[in-house]
HTML snippet that shows the backbone in 3Dmol.js (N, CA, C, O; Angstrom):
<script src="https://3Dmol.org/build/3Dmol-min.js"></script>
<div id="view" style="width:600px;height:400px;position:relative"></div>
<script>
const pdb = `
ATOM      1  N   MET A   1      -9.844   0.130  56.490  1.00  0.00           N
ATOM      2  CA  MET A   1      -8.876   1.011  55.606  1.00  0.00           C
ATOM      3  C   MET A   1     -10.088   0.316  54.587  1.00  0.00           C
ATOM      4  O   MET A   1     -10.319  -0.890  54.499  1.00  0.00           O
ATOM      5  N   SER A   2     -10.728   1.320  53.911  1.00  0.00           N
ATOM      6  CA  SER A   2     -11.492   1.098  52.763  1.00  0.00           C
ATOM      7  C   SER A   2     -10.806   0.639  51.630  1.00  0.00           C
ATOM      8  O   SER A   2      -9.583   0.781  51.607  1.00  0.00           O
ATOM      9  N   GLU A   3     -11.528  -0.018  50.451  1.00  0.00           N
ATOM     10  CA  GLU A   3     -10.665  -0.318  49.254  1.00  0.00           C
ATOM     11  C   GLU A   3     -11.108   1.081  48.054  1.00  0.00           C
ATOM     12  O   GLU A   3     -12.208   1.575  47.803  1.00  0.00           O
ATOM     13  N   SER A   4     -10.123   1.307  47.666  1.00  0.00           N
ATOM     14  CA  SER A   4     -10.160   2.691  46.682  1.00  0.00           C
ATOM     15  C   SER A   4     -10.126   2.033  45.257  1.00  0.00           C
ATOM     16  O   SER A   4      -9.392   1.151  44.811  1.00  0.00           O
ATOM     17  N   LEU A   5     -11.193   2.767  44.660  1.00  0.00           N
ATOM     18  CA  LEU A   5     -11.487   1.747  42.787  1.00  0.00           C
ATOM     19  C   LEU A   5     -10.067   2.758  41.668  1.00  0.00           C
ATOM     20  O   LEU A   5     -10.135   3.935  41.317  1.00  0.00           O
ATOM     21  N   THR A   6      -9.257   2.035  41.458  1.00  0.00           N
ATOM     22  CA  THR A   6      -8.607   3.065  40.171  1.00  0.00           C
ATOM     23  C   THR A   6      -9.618   2.972  39.066  1.00  0.00           C
ATOM     24  O   THR A   6     -10.264   1.944  38.867  1.00  0.00           O
ATOM     25  N   THR A   7      -9.764   4.239  38.234  1.00  0.00           N
ATOM     26  CA  THR A   7     -10.301   4.048  37.080  1.00  0.00           C
ATOM     27  C   THR A   7      -9.285   4.984  36.020  1.00  0.00           C
ATOM     28  O   THR A   7      -8.512   5.894  36.318  1.00  0.00           O
ATOM     29  N   SER A   8      -9.553   4.481  34.884  1.00  0.00           N
ATOM     30  CA  SER A   8      -8.234   5.097  33.606  1.00  0.00           C
ATOM     31  C   SER A   8      -9.114   5.677  33.557  1.00  0.00           C
ATOM     32  O   SER A   8     -10.326   5.508  33.690  1.00  0.00           O
ATOM     33  N   LEU A   9      -7.817   7.169  33.144  1.00  0.00           N
ATOM     34  CA  LEU A   9      -8.080   8.856  32.688  1.00  0.00           C
ATOM     35  C   LEU A   9      -8.980   8.421  31.422  1.00  0.00           C
ATOM     36  O   LEU A   9      -8.575   7.378  30.909  1.00  0.00           O
ATOM     37  N   PRO A  10     -10.279   9.076  30.717  1.00  0.00           N
ATOM     38  CA  PRO A  10     -10.255   9.056  29.459  1.00  0.00           C
ATOM     39  C   PRO A  10      -9.245   9.336  28.530  1.00  0.00           C
ATOM     40  O   PRO A  10      -8.166   9.743  28.960  1.00  0.00           O
ATOM     41  N   ASP A  11      -9.451   9.155  27.091  1.00  0.00           N
ATOM     42  CA  ASP A  11      -8.704   9.698  26.000  1.00  0.00           C
ATOM     43  C   ASP A  11      -8.486  11.110  25.820  1.00  0.00           C
ATOM     44  O   ASP A  11      -9.543  11.734  25.726  1.00  0.00           O
ATOM     45  N   VAL A  12      -7.650  11.664  25.760  1.00  0.00           N
ATOM     46  CA  VAL A  12      -7.857  13.248  25.234  1.00  0.00           C
ATOM     47  C   VAL A  12      -7.973  13.318  24.006  1.00  0.00           C
ATOM     48  O   VAL A  12      -7.184  12.637  23.351  1.00  0.00           O
ATOM     49  N   PRO A  13      -8.641  13.871  23.525  1.00  0.00           N
ATOM     50  CA  PRO A  13      -8.396  14.232  21.913  1.00  0.00           C
ATOM     51  C   PRO A  13      -7.361  15.377  21.479  1.00  0.00           C
ATOM     52  O   PRO A  13      -7.315  16.511  21.957  1.00  0.00           O
ATOM     53  N   TYR A  14      -6.419  14.770  20.329  1.00  0.00           N
ATOM     54  CA  TYR A  14      -5.585  15.616  19.666  1.00  0.00           C
ATOM     55  C   TYR A  14      -5.955  16.652  19.444  1.00  0.00           C
ATOM     56  O   TYR A  14      -7.129  16.633  19.073  1.00  0.00           O
ATOM     57  N   ALA A  15      -5.356  17.991  19.499  1.00  0.00           N
ATOM     58  CA  ALA A  15      -5.553  18.779  18.432  1.00  0.00           C
ATOM     59  C   ALA A  15      -5.019  18.757  17.448  1.00  0.00           C
ATOM     60  O   ALA A  15      -3.868  18.401  17.197  1.00  0.00           O
ATOM     61  N   THR A  16      -6.387  19.416  16.317  1.00  0.00           N
ATOM     62  CA  THR A  16      -5.646  19.294  15.178  1.00  0.00           C
ATOM     63  C   THR A  16      -4.892  20.022  14.492  1.00  0.00           C
ATOM     64  O   THR A  16      -4.712  21.239  14.545  1.00  0.00           O
ATOM     65  N   PRO A  17      -4.350  19.065  13.690  1.00  0.00           N
ATOM     66  CA  PRO A  17      -2.701  19.524  13.261  1.00  0.00           C
ATOM     67  C   PRO A  17      -2.889  20.321  12.366  1.00  0.00           C
ATOM     68  O   PRO A  17      -4.053  20.307  11.965  1.00  0.00           O
ATOM     69  N   ARG A  18      -1.885  21.400  11.607  1.00  0.00           N
ATOM     70  CA  ARG A  18      -2.090  21.992  11.258  1.00  0.00           C
ATOM     71  C   ARG A  18      -1.213  22.195   9.791  1.00  0.00           C
ATOM     72  O   ARG A  18       0.002  22.387   9.828  1.00  0.00           O
ATOM     73  N   LEU A  19      -1.796  22.144   8.797  1.00  0.00           N
ATOM     74  CA  LEU A  19      -1.456  22.001   7.293  1.00  0.00           C
ATOM     75  C   LEU A  19      -0.845  22.829   6.755  1.00  0.00           C
ATOM     76  O   LEU A  19      -1.516  23.860   6.768  1.00  0.00           O
ATOM     77  N   SER A  20       0.480  23.032   6.065  1.00  0.00           N
ATOM     78  CA  SER A  20       1.601  24.048   5.559  1.00  0.00           C
ATOM     79  C   SER A  20       0.297  24.621   3.996  1.00  0.00           C
ATOM     80  O   SER A  20       0.032  25.765   3.628  1.00  0.00           O
ATOM     81  N   SER A  21      -0.174  23.409   3.504  1.00  0.00           N
ATOM     82  CA  SER A  21      -0.877  23.765   2.228  1.00  0.00           C
ATOM     83  C   SER A  21      -2.206  24.165   2.582  1.00  0.00           C
ATOM     84  O   SER A  21      -2.842  23.866   3.593  1.00  0.00           O
ATOM     85  N   PRO A  22      -2.631  25.083   1.337  1.00  0.00           N
ATOM     86  CA  PRO A  22      -3.945  25.326   1.293  1.00  0.00           C
ATOM     87  C   PRO A  22      -5.070  24.801   0.768  1.00  0.00           C
ATOM     88  O   PRO A  22      -6.261  25.085   0.641  1.00  0.00           O
ATOM     89  N   ARG A  23      -3.909  23.495   0.364  1.00  0.00           N
ATOM     90  CA  ARG A  23      -5.222  22.757  -1.056  1.00  0.00           C
ATOM     91  C   ARG A  23      -6.002  21.722  -0.050  1.00  0.00           C
ATOM     92  O   ARG A  23      -7.217  21.578  -0.185  1.00  0.00           O
ATOM     93  N   GLU A  24      -5.286  21.007   0.957  1.00  0.00           N
ATOM     94  CA  GLU A  24      -6.637  20.607   1.669  1.00  0.00           C
ATOM     95  C   GLU A  24      -6.615  20.828   3.044  1.00  0.00           C
ATOM     96  O   GLU A  24      -5.792  21.575   3.574  1.00  0.00           O
ATOM     97  N   HIS A  25      -7.751  20.023   3.840  1.00  0.00           N
ATOM     98  CA  HIS A  25      -8.280  21.037   5.463  1.00  0.00           C
ATOM     99  C   HIS A  25      -8.536  19.738   5.772  1.00  0.00           C
ATOM    100  O   HIS A  25      -8.467  18.781   5.000  1.00  0.00           O
ATOM    101  N   LEU A  26      -8.946  19.726   7.358  1.00  0.00           N
ATOM    102  CA  LEU A  26      -9.241  18.438   8.063  1.00  0.00           C
ATOM    103  C   LEU A  26     -10.357  18.625   8.614  1.00  0.00           C
ATOM    104  O   LEU A  26     -10.621  19.798   8.880  1.00  0.00           O
ATOM    105  N   VAL A  27     -11.208  17.742   8.909  1.00  0.00           N
ATOM    106  CA  VAL A  27     -11.899  17.905   9.613  1.00  0.00           C
ATOM    107  C   VAL A  27     -12.730  16.659  10.524  1.00  0.00           C
ATOM    108  O   VAL A  27     -13.574  15.984   9.935  1.00  0.00           O
ATOM    109  N   ARG A  28     -12.461  16.430  11.857  1.00  0.00           N
ATOM    110  CA  ARG A  28     -12.915  15.912  12.395  1.00  0.00           C
ATOM    111  C   ARG A  28     -13.455  14.547  12.691  1.00  0.00           C
ATOM    112  O   ARG A  28     -14.653  14.507  12.970  1.00  0.00           O
ATOM    113  N   ALA A  29     -12.746  13.348  12.679  1.00  0.00           N
ATOM    114  CA  ALA A  29     -14.077  12.481  12.498  1.00  0.00           C
ATOM    115  C   ALA A  29     -14.104  11.619  13.968  1.00  0.00           C
ATOM    116  O   ALA A  29     -15.125  11.154  14.473  1.00  0.00           O
ATOM    117  N   ALA A  30     -12.750  11.523  14.519  1.00  0.00           N
ATOM    118  CA  ALA A  30     -12.783  11.081  15.763  1.00  0.00           C
ATOM    119  C   ALA A  30     -12.147  11.810  16.621  1.00  0.00           C
ATOM    120  O   ALA A  30     -11.834  12.957  16.303  1.00  0.00           O
ATOM    121  N   ASP A  31     -11.749  11.171  18.187  1.00  0.00           N
ATOM    122  CA  ASP A  31     -11.204  11.345  18.827  1.00  0.00           C
ATOM    123  C   ASP A  31      -8.991  11.760  18.267  1.00  0.00           C
ATOM    124  O   ASP A  31      -8.123  12.500  18.730  1.00  0.00           O
ATOM    125  N   HIS A  32      -9.058  10.714  17.060  1.00  0.00           N
ATOM    126  CA  HIS A  32      -7.548  10.501  16.964  1.00  0.00           C
ATOM    127  C   HIS A  32      -7.437  10.925  15.297  1.00  0.00           C
ATOM    128  O   HIS A  32      -6.320  11.091  14.806  1.00  0.00           O
ATOM    129  N   LEU A  33      -8.832  11.106  14.368  1.00  0.00           N
ATOM    130  CA  LEU A  33      -9.335  10.595  13.546  1.00  0.00           C
ATOM    131  C   LEU A  33      -9.943  11.993  12.650  1.00  0.00           C
ATOM    132  O   LEU A  33     -10.928  12.631  13.022  1.00  0.00           O
ATOM    133  N   TRP A  34      -9.186  12.293  11.479  1.00  0.00           N
ATOM    134  CA  TRP A  34      -9.316  13.219  10.279  1.00  0.00           C
ATOM    135  C   TRP A  34      -9.924  12.937   9.502  1.00  0.00           C
ATOM    136  O   TRP A  34     -10.065  11.731   9.702  1.00  0.00           O
ATOM    137  N   ARG A  35     -10.996  13.425   7.805  1.00  0.00           N
ATOM    138  CA  ARG A  35     -10.991  13.213   6.685  1.00  0.00           C
ATOM    139  C   ARG A  35     -10.126  14.570   6.524  1.00  0.00           C
ATOM    140  O   ARG A  35     -10.190  15.618   7.168  1.00  0.00           O
ATOM    141  N   VAL A  36      -9.107  14.108   5.200  1.00  0.00           N
ATOM    142  CA  VAL A  36      -8.609  14.995   4.443  1.00  0.00           C
ATOM    143  C   VAL A  36      -9.285  14.849   3.175  1.00  0.00           C
ATOM    144  O   VAL A  36      -9.610  13.873   2.499  1.00  0.00           O
ATOM    145  N   GLN A  37      -9.466  16.745   2.977  1.00  0.00           N
ATOM    146  CA  GLN A  37     -10.956  16.917   1.777  1.00  0.00           C
ATOM    147  C   GLN A  37     -10.007  18.062   0.908  1.00  0.00           C
ATOM    148  O   GLN A  37      -9.344  18.897   1.523  1.00  0.00           O
ATOM    149  N   ASP A  38     -10.017  18.022  -0.053  1.00  0.00           N
ATOM    150  CA  ASP A  38      -9.336  19.025  -0.599  1.00  0.00           C
ATOM    151  C   ASP A  38     -10.616  20.371  -0.940  1.00  0.00           C
ATOM    152  O   ASP A  38     -11.516  20.655  -0.151  1.00  0.00           O
ATOM    153  N   ARG A  39     -10.432  20.915  -2.039  1.00  0.00           N
ATOM    154  CA  ARG A  39     -10.867  22.385  -1.823  1.00  0.00           C
ATOM    155  C   ARG A  39     -12.298  21.931  -2.591  1.00  0.00           C
ATOM    156  O   ARG A  39     -13.291  22.609  -2.326  1.00  0.00           O
ATOM    157  N   ARG A  40     -12.393  21.164  -3.233  1.00  0.00           N
ATOM    158  CA  ARG A  40     -13.720  20.790  -3.614  1.00  0.00           C
ATOM    159  C   ARG A  40     -14.812  19.395  -2.536  1.00  0.00           C
ATOM    160  O   ARG A  40     -15.808  18.746  -2.857  1.00  0.00           O
ATOM    161  N   GLU A  41     -14.089  19.432  -1.396  1.00  0.00           N
ATOM    162  CA  GLU A  41     -14.582  19.075  -0.502  1.00  0.00           C
ATOM    163  C   GLU A  41     -14.755  17.676  -0.513  1.00  0.00           C
ATOM    164  O   GLU A  41     -15.545  17.147   0.269  1.00  0.00           O
ATOM    165  N   HIS A  42     -13.765  16.704  -1.722  1.00  0.00           N
ATOM    166  CA  HIS A  42     -13.563  15.842  -1.860  1.00  0.00           C
ATOM    167  C   HIS A  42     -12.928  15.037  -0.695  1.00  0.00           C
ATOM    168  O   HIS A  42     -12.104  15.679  -0.044  1.00  0.00           O
ATOM    169  N   VAL A  43     -13.157  13.722  -0.295  1.00  0.00           N
ATOM    170  CA  VAL A  43     -12.036  13.190   0.775  1.00  0.00           C
ATOM    171  C   VAL A  43     -11.523  12.308  -0.275  1.00  0.00           C
ATOM    172  O   VAL A  43     -11.952  11.632  -1.209  1.00  0.00           O
ATOM    173  N   LEU A  44     -10.253  12.658   0.371  1.00  0.00           N
ATOM    174  CA  LEU A  44      -8.525  11.905  -0.495  1.00  0.00           C
ATOM    175  C   LEU A  44      -8.605  10.703   0.746  1.00  0.00           C
ATOM    176  O   LEU A  44      -8.500   9.577   0.261  1.00  0.00           O
ATOM    177  N   GLY A  45      -8.750  10.711   2.066  1.00  0.00           N
ATOM    178  CA  GLY A  45      -8.372   9.397   2.514  1.00  0.00           C
ATOM    179  C   GLY A  45      -8.666  10.200   4.328  1.00  0.00           C
ATOM    180  O   GLY A  45      -9.389  11.182   4.499  1.00  0.00           O
ATOM    181  N   HIS A  46      -8.091   9.649   5.185  1.00  0.00           N
ATOM    182  CA  HIS A  46      -8.019   9.892   6.492  1.00  0.00           C
ATOM    183  C   HIS A  46      -6.675  10.153   7.340  1.00  0.00           C
ATOM    184  O   HIS A  46      -5.631   9.933   6.726  1.00  0.00           O
ATOM    185  N   LEU A  47      -6.576  10.561   8.572  1.00  0.00           N
ATOM    186  CA  LEU A  47      -5.586  11.110   8.822  1.00  0.00           C
ATOM    187  C   LEU A  47      -5.332  10.359  10.232  1.00  0.00           C
ATOM    188  O   LEU A  47      -6.235  10.635  11.022  1.00  0.00           O
ATOM    189  N   ARG A  48      -4.424   9.544  10.735  1.00  0.00           N
ATOM    190  CA  ARG A  48      -4.981   9.147  11.926  1.00  0.00           C
ATOM    191  C   ARG A  48      -3.751   9.419  12.784  1.00  0.00           C
ATOM    192  O   ARG A  48      -2.720   8.983  12.272  1.00  0.00           O
ATOM    193  N   VAL A  49      -3.564  10.146  14.189  1.00  0.00           N
ATOM    194  CA  VAL A  49      -2.224  10.618  14.964  1.00  0.00           C
ATOM    195  C   VAL A  49      -2.949   9.201  15.503  1.00  0.00           C
ATOM    196  O   VAL A  49      -4.076   8.738  15.678  1.00  0.00           O
ATOM    197  N   VAL A  50      -1.093   8.711  15.693  1.00  0.00           N
ATOM    198  CA  VAL A  50      -0.842   7.583  16.496  1.00  0.00           C
ATOM    199  C   VAL A  50       0.804   7.914  17.111  1.00  0.00           C
ATOM    200  O   VAL A  50       1.887   8.206  16.604  1.00  0.00           O
ATOM    201  N   PRO A  51       0.195   7.643  18.698  1.00  0.00           N
ATOM    202  CA  PRO A  51       1.378   7.597  19.944  1.00  0.00           C
ATOM    203  C   PRO A  51       2.498   6.703  19.494  1.00  0.00           C
ATOM    204  O   PRO A  51       2.412   5.562  19.041  1.00  0.00           O
ATOM    205  N   ASP A  52       3.727   7.551  19.738  1.00  0.00           N
ATOM    206  CA  ASP A  52       5.013   6.396  18.989  1.00  0.00           C
ATOM    207  C   ASP A  52       6.190   6.864  20.660  1.00  0.00           C
ATOM    208  O   ASP A  52       6.194   8.032  21.048  1.00  0.00           O
ATOM    209  N   PRO A  53       6.763   6.137  21.159  1.00  0.00           N
ATOM    210  CA  PRO A  53       7.682   6.636  22.353  1.00  0.00           C
ATOM    211  C   PRO A  53       8.129   7.346  21.688  1.00  0.00           C
ATOM    212  O   PRO A  53       8.020   8.359  22.379  1.00  0.00           O
ATOM    213  N   LEU A  54       8.871   7.836  20.281  1.00  0.00           N
ATOM    214  CA  LEU A  54       9.414   9.358  19.882  1.00  0.00           C
ATOM    215  C   LEU A  54       9.278  10.421  19.920  1.00  0.00           C
ATOM    216  O   LEU A  54      10.013  11.404  20.021  1.00  0.00           O
ATOM    217  N   GLY A  55       7.931  10.176  19.806  1.00  0.00           N
ATOM    218  CA  GLY A  55       6.685  11.203  19.298  1.00  0.00           C
ATOM    219  C   GLY A  55       5.613  11.137  18.694  1.00  0.00           C
ATOM    220  O   GLY A  55       5.197   9.980  18.751  1.00  0.00           O
ATOM    221  N   LEU A  56       4.795  11.946  18.010  1.00  0.00           N
ATOM    222  CA  LEU A  56       3.709  11.346  17.506  1.00  0.00           C
ATOM    223  C   LEU A  56       3.830  11.363  15.964  1.00  0.00           C
ATOM    224  O   LEU A  56       4.314  12.274  15.293  1.00  0.00           O
ATOM    225  N   ARG A  57       3.201   9.967  15.431  1.00  0.00           N
ATOM    226  CA  ARG A  57       3.639   9.582  14.113  1.00  0.00           C
ATOM    227  C   ARG A  57       1.798  10.028  13.304  1.00  0.00           C
ATOM    228  O   ARG A  57       0.837  10.278  14.033  1.00  0.00           O
ATOM    229  N   TYR A  58       1.710  10.029  11.854  1.00  0.00           N
ATOM    230  CA  TYR A  58       0.959  10.369  11.387  1.00  0.00           C
ATOM    231  C   TYR A  58       0.364  10.061  10.170  1.00  0.00           C
ATOM    232  O   TYR A  58       0.528  10.687   9.123  1.00  0.00           O
ATOM    233  N   ARG A  59      -0.590   8.719  10.398  1.00  0.00           N
ATOM    234  CA  ARG A  59      -1.036   7.653   9.807  1.00  0.00           C
ATOM    235  C   ARG A  59      -2.124   8.249   8.650  1.00  0.00           C
ATOM    236  O   ARG A  59      -3.159   8.860   8.914  1.00  0.00           O
ATOM    237  N   ALA A  60      -1.559   7.873   7.145  1.00  0.00           N
ATOM    238  CA  ALA A  60      -2.275   8.370   6.034  1.00  0.00           C
ATOM    239  C   ALA A  60      -3.093   6.667   6.060  1.00  0.00           C
ATOM    240  O   ALA A  60      -2.624   5.570   6.361  1.00  0.00           O
ATOM    241  N   GLU A  61      -4.516   7.090   5.592  1.00  0.00           N
ATOM    242  CA  GLU A  61      -5.611   5.580   5.520  1.00  0.00           C
ATOM    243  C   GLU A  61      -6.455   6.149   5.021  1.00  0.00           C
ATOM    244  O   GLU A  61      -6.747   7.324   5.240  1.00  0.00           O
ATOM    245  N   ARG A  62      -7.274   5.000   3.855  1.00  0.00           N
ATOM    246  CA  ARG A  62      -8.414   4.919   3.195  1.00  0.00           C
ATOM    247  C   ARG A  62      -8.679   3.886   3.651  1.00  0.00           C
ATOM    248  O   ARG A  62      -8.093   2.838   3.922  1.00  0.00           O
ATOM    249  N   LEU A  63     -10.601   4.682   3.780  1.00  0.00           N
ATOM    250  CA  LEU A  63     -11.290   3.350   3.483  1.00  0.00           C
ATOM    251  C   LEU A  63     -11.586   2.686   2.685  1.00  0.00           C
ATOM    252  O   LEU A  63     -11.988   3.165   1.625  1.00  0.00           O
ATOM    253  N   HIS A  64     -11.507   1.331   2.875  1.00  0.00           N
ATOM    254  CA  HIS A  64     -12.139  -0.169   1.395  1.00  0.00           C
ATOM    255  C   HIS A  64     -13.559   0.161   2.287  1.00  0.00           C
ATOM    256  O   HIS A  64     -13.811   0.053   3.487  1.00  0.00           O
ATOM    257  N   LEU A  65     -14.334   0.600   1.155  1.00  0.00           N
ATOM    258  CA  LEU A  65     -16.053  -0.018   1.798  1.00  0.00           C
ATOM    259  C   LEU A  65     -16.123  -0.944   1.149  1.00  0.00           C
ATOM    260  O   LEU A  65     -17.347  -1.077   1.145  1.00  0.00           O
ATOM    261  N   ALA A  66     -15.530  -2.207   0.212  1.00  0.00           N
ATOM    262  CA  ALA A  66     -16.428  -3.201   0.448  1.00  0.00           C
ATOM    263  C   ALA A  66     -15.883  -4.212   1.483  1.00  0.00           C
ATOM    264  O   ALA A  66     -16.310  -5.366   1.462  1.00  0.00           O
ATOM    265  N   THR A  67     -15.130  -3.898   2.220  1.00  0.00           N
ATOM    266  CA  THR A  67     -14.372  -4.551   3.836  1.00  0.00           C
ATOM    267  C   THR A  67     -14.666  -3.566   4.725  1.00  0.00           C
ATOM    268  O   THR A  67     -13.986  -3.684   5.744  1.00  0.00           O
ATOM    269  N   GLY A  68     -15.298  -2.780   4.740  1.00  0.00           N
ATOM    270  CA  GLY A  68     -15.126  -1.578   5.596  1.00  0.00           C
ATOM    271  C   GLY A  68     -14.106  -1.495   7.046  1.00  0.00           C
ATOM    272  O   GLY A  68     -14.351  -1.328   8.240  1.00  0.00           O
ATOM    273  N   VAL A  69     -12.935  -1.694   6.295  1.00  0.00           N
ATOM    274  CA  VAL A  69     -11.632  -1.488   7.303  1.00  0.00           C
ATOM    275  C   VAL A  69     -10.644  -0.427   6.255  1.00  0.00           C
ATOM    276  O   VAL A  69     -10.628  -0.210   5.043  1.00  0.00           O
ATOM    277  N   PHE A  70      -9.974   0.003   7.264  1.00  0.00           N
ATOM    278  CA  PHE A  70      -9.068   1.071   6.787  1.00  0.00           C
ATOM    279  C   PHE A  70      -7.821   0.394   6.107  1.00  0.00           C
ATOM    280  O   PHE A  70      -7.139  -0.324   6.838  1.00  0.00           O
ATOM    281  N   ARG A  71      -7.515   0.511   5.042  1.00  0.00           N
ATOM    282  CA  ARG A  71      -6.019   0.544   4.918  1.00  0.00           C
ATOM    283  C   ARG A  71      -5.236   1.618   4.792  1.00  0.00           C
ATOM    284  O   ARG A  71      -5.562   2.723   4.358  1.00  0.00           O
ATOM    285  N   VAL A  72      -3.600   1.063   5.409  1.00  0.00           N
ATOM    286  CA  VAL A  72      -2.902   2.556   5.733  1.00  0.00           C
ATOM    287  C   VAL A  72      -2.077   2.430   4.635  1.00  0.00           C
ATOM    288  O   VAL A  72      -1.628   1.356   4.236  1.00  0.00           O
ATOM    289  N   ILE A  73      -1.869   3.512   4.139  1.00  0.00           N
ATOM    290  CA  ILE A  73      -1.008   4.193   3.042  1.00  0.00           C
ATOM    291  C   ILE A  73       0.374   3.964   3.928  1.00  0.00           C
ATOM    292  O   ILE A  73       1.139   3.030   3.688  1.00  0.00           O
ATOM    293  N   GLY A  74       0.620   5.028   5.088  1.00  0.00           N
ATOM    294  CA  GLY A  74       1.965   5.347   5.338  1.00  0.00           C
ATOM    295  C   GLY A  74       1.973   5.431   6.708  1.00  0.00           C
ATOM    296  O   GLY A  74       0.976   4.970   7.263  1.00  0.00           O
ATOM    297  N   GLU A  75       2.868   5.917   7.427  1.00  0.00           N
ATOM    298  CA  GLU A  75       3.107   6.274   8.623  1.00  0.00           C
ATOM    299  C   GLU A  75       4.422   7.131   8.364  1.00  0.00           C
ATOM    300  O   GLU A  75       5.527   6.887   7.881  1.00  0.00           O
ATOM    301  N   PHE A  76       3.765   8.304   8.934  1.00  0.00           N
ATOM    302  CA  PHE A  76       5.206   9.581   8.772  1.00  0.00           C
ATOM    303  C   PHE A  76       5.094  10.136  10.257  1.00  0.00           C
ATOM    304  O   PHE A  76       4.137   9.984  11.015  1.00  0.00           O
ATOM    305  N   TRP A  77       6.307  10.827  10.513  1.00  0.00           N
ATOM    306  CA  TRP A  77       6.992  11.803  11.158  1.00  0.00           C
ATOM    307  C   TRP A  77       5.685  13.379  11.039  1.00  0.00           C
ATOM    308  O   TRP A  77       5.154  13.931  12.002  1.00  0.00           O
ATOM    309  N   ARG A  78       5.492  13.745   9.477  1.00  0.00           N
ATOM    310  CA  ARG A  78       5.216  15.016   9.926  1.00  0.00           C
ATOM    311  C   ARG A  78       3.442  15.124   8.976  1.00  0.00           C
ATOM    312  O   ARG A  78       2.893  14.367   8.176  1.00  0.00           O
ATOM    313  N   VAL A  79       3.229  15.833   9.308  1.00  0.00           N
ATOM    314  CA  VAL A  79       1.545  15.706   8.725  1.00  0.00           C
ATOM    315  C   VAL A  79       1.352  15.925   7.851  1.00  0.00           C
ATOM    316  O   VAL A  79       0.322  15.499   7.330  1.00  0.00           O
ATOM    317  N   ASP A  80       2.688  17.132   6.823  1.00  0.00           N
ATOM    318  CA  ASP A  80       2.645  17.274   5.388  1.00  0.00           C
ATOM    319  C   ASP A  80       2.701  16.257   4.592  1.00  0.00           C
ATOM    320  O   ASP A  80       1.906  16.187   3.656  1.00  0.00           O
ATOM    321  N   ASP A  81       3.714  15.207   4.825  1.00  0.00           N
ATOM    322  CA  ASP A  81       3.892  14.100   4.460  1.00  0.00           C
ATOM    323  C   ASP A  81       2.948  12.955   4.331  1.00  0.00           C
ATOM    324  O   ASP A  81       2.755  12.178   3.396  1.00  0.00           O
ATOM    325  N   ALA A  82       2.553  13.026   5.195  1.00  0.00           N
ATOM    326  CA  ALA A  82       1.005  12.089   5.334  1.00  0.00           C
ATOM    327  C   ALA A  82       0.177  12.394   4.374  1.00  0.00           C
ATOM    328  O   ALA A  82      -0.247  11.539   3.596  1.00  0.00           O
ATOM    329  N   VAL A  83      -0.125  13.544   4.320  1.00  0.00           N
ATOM    330  CA  VAL A  83      -1.108  14.401   3.166  1.00  0.00           C
ATOM    331  C   VAL A  83      -0.909  14.601   2.109  1.00  0.00           C
ATOM    332  O   VAL A  83      -1.784  14.900   1.297  1.00  0.00           O
ATOM    333  N   ALA A  84       0.268  14.486   1.863  1.00  0.00           N
ATOM    334  CA  ALA A  84       0.911  14.300   0.396  1.00  0.00           C
ATOM    335  C   ALA A  84       0.871  12.912  -0.064  1.00  0.00           C
ATOM    336  O   ALA A  84       0.384  12.701  -1.174  1.00  0.00           O
ATOM    337  N   ALA A  85       1.271  12.027   0.567  1.00  0.00           N
ATOM    338  CA  ALA A  85       0.583  10.818   0.484  1.00  0.00           C
ATOM    339  C   ALA A  85      -0.680  10.449  -0.367  1.00  0.00           C
ATOM    340  O   ALA A  85      -0.655   9.953  -1.494  1.00  0.00           O
ATOM    341  N   LEU A  86      -2.055  10.854   0.541  1.00  0.00           N
ATOM    342  CA  LEU A  86      -2.997  10.733   0.115  1.00  0.00           C
ATOM    343  C   LEU A  86      -3.509  11.265  -1.289  1.00  0.00           C
ATOM    344  O   LEU A  86      -4.400  10.799  -2.000  1.00  0.00           O
ATOM    345  N   ARG A  87      -2.547  12.577  -1.527  1.00  0.00           N
ATOM    346  CA  ARG A  87      -2.926  13.707  -2.549  1.00  0.00           C
ATOM    347  C   ARG A  87      -2.537  12.712  -3.594  1.00  0.00           C
ATOM    348  O   ARG A  87      -3.333  12.472  -4.501  1.00  0.00           O
ATOM    349  N   TYR A  88      -0.998  11.918  -3.524  1.00  0.00           N
ATOM    350  CA  TYR A  88      -0.527  11.526  -5.043  1.00  0.00           C
ATOM    351  C   TYR A  88      -0.294  10.238  -5.301  1.00  0.00           C
ATOM    352  O   TYR A  88       0.349   9.851  -6.276  1.00  0.00           O
ATOM    353  N   SER A  89      -1.190   8.952  -3.790  1.00  0.00           N
ATOM    354  CA  SER A  89      -1.395   8.223  -3.665  1.00  0.00           C
ATOM    355  C   SER A  89      -3.382   7.612  -5.023  1.00  0.00           C
ATOM    356  O   SER A  89      -3.854   6.477  -4.952  1.00  0.00           O
TER     357      SER A  89
END
`;
const viewer = $3Dmol.createViewer("view");
viewer.addModel(pdb, "pdb");
viewer.setStyle({}, {cartoon: {color: "spectrum"}});
viewer.zoomTo();
viewer.render();
</script>
């Protein structure tokens, strides 16, 4: 009997979340990451989709340029709440 190799399935990118407000729009940066930009194309922060046992969570993050790491602003159940946190923080 031959040995079969098991390989993991590739990550499937999530569809771009829909925002209810026209003030901002999302630009894909990675499979699970988007830049949140305002009407003037200024980057407000980043939105990351995080799988949770109860559903998808939306994490609002900002890139700290000095250290090159993302800082979490908050994690939300609704994409609009995550974008609002970036807008008003």
